[in-house]
C-alpha positions as CSV (number, residue, x, y, z in Angstrom):
1,X,129.8,121.0,23.9
2,X,130.8,118.4,26.4
3,X,133.3,115.6,25.6
4,X,131.9,112.1,26.3
5,X,133.7,108.9,26.9
6,X,132.6,105.2,27.1
7,X,132.9,103.6,30.5
8,X,135.1,100.5,30.5
9,X,134.3,97.2,32.2
10,X,136.3,97.3,35.5
11,X,134.7,94.2,37.1
12,X,137.2,91.5,37.9
13,X,140.2,93.8,37.7
14,X,142.5,94.6,40.5
15,X,141.5,98.0,41.9
16,X,144.8,99.7,41.1
17,X,144.7,98.4,37.5
18,X,141.1,99.5,37.2
19,X,142.0,103.0,38.5
20,X,144.9,103.2,35.9
21,X,142.7,102.0,33.1
22,X,140.0,104.5,34.1
23,X,142.5,107.3,34.0
24,X,143.6,106.2,30.5
25,X,139.9,106.1,29.4
26,X,139.2,109.6,30.9
27,X,137.1,108.6,33.9
28,X,137.8,108.9,37.6
29,X,137.2,105.9,39.9
30,X,135.8,106.4,43.4
31,X,134.7,104.1,46.1
32,X,131.1,104.0,47.4
33,X,132.0,106.6,50.0
34,X,133.8,109.3,48.1
35,X,134.6,111.2,51.3
36,X,136.5,108.2,52.7
37,X,140.2,108.6,53.3
38,X,140.8,105.2,51.7
39,X,141.8,105.4,48.0
40,X,140.5,102.8,45.6
41,X,143.7,100.8,45.4
42,X,143.1,97.5,47.1
43,X,141.0,94.5,46.3
44,X,139.2,93.3,43.2
45,X,136.4,95.3,41.6
46,X,133.1,93.4,41.9
47,X,130.6,96.0,40.8
48,X,130.5,99.4,39.2
49,X,128.1,102.3,38.5
50,X,127.4,103.4,35.7
51,X,127.7,100.1,33.9
52,X,130.2,99.3,31.2
53,X,129.4,100.8,27.8
54,X,127.7,103.9,29.3
55,X,128.6,107.3,28.0
56,X,129.6,109.9,30.6
57,X,131.3,113.3,30.5
58,X,135.1,113.0,30.3
59,X,136.6,112.9,33.9
60,X,133.2,112.0,35.3
61,X,133.1,109.7,38.3
62,X,132.6,105.9,38.2
63,X,131.8,104.3,41.5
64,X,133.3,100.9,42.1
65,X,132.9,98.3,44.9
66,X,135.8,96.1,45.8
67,X,136.3,92.8,47.6
68,X,139.3,92.4,49.8
69,X,140.2,88.7,49.5
70,X,143.5,87.8,51.3
71,X,143.5,84.5,49.3
72,X,146.6,82.4,49.1
73,X,149.0,85.0,47.7
74,X,151.6,87.1,49.4
75,X,155.2,86.8,50.5
76,X,155.8,83.7,52.5
77,X,159.6,83.4,52.6
78,X,161.6,83.1,54.7
79,X,159.7,80.6,56.7
80,X,162.0,81.0,59.7
81,X,164.0,84.1,60.5
82,X,167.7,83.6,59.8
83,X,170.1,83.6,62.7
84,X,171.7,87.0,63.6
85,X,175.2,87.6,62.3
86,X,177.9,86.1,64.5
87,X,175.8,83.3,66.0
88,X,176.2,79.7,65.0
89,X,173.7,78.4,62.5
90,X,170.8,76.3,63.9
91,X,171.5,73.5,61.4
92,X,174.9,71.9,60.7
93,X,176.4,72.9,57.3
94,X,175.8,70.5,54.4
95,X,178.6,68.3,53.1
96,X,179.6,70.8,50.5
97,X,179.9,73.6,53.1
98,X,181.8,71.2,55.6
99,X,184.5,70.6,53.0
100,X,185.2,74.3,52.6
101,X,185.5,74.7,56.4
102,X,187.9,71.9,57.0
103,X,191.5,73.1,57.9
């Protein structure tokens, strides 16, 4: 007798979080091209097949489609590279730093 599980709703989830939730639920997530070398790890899940609430065999495949939206997130600092060690700073030190440098 086969063991069946209920397919969770992955739409709107980050792909990596969906993959982890799928593993916890007993299903395997795959992209629309299962032979692709790209794992399902990036982007946001926008569609899935079979739909949420379906019953499939444990460790059966759920195909997900993702959208890669660069958006506004990401690391933005530092805005300028810092000066290499041993070179004078591009900006003069502030008053608090000037007081500590005075002889």
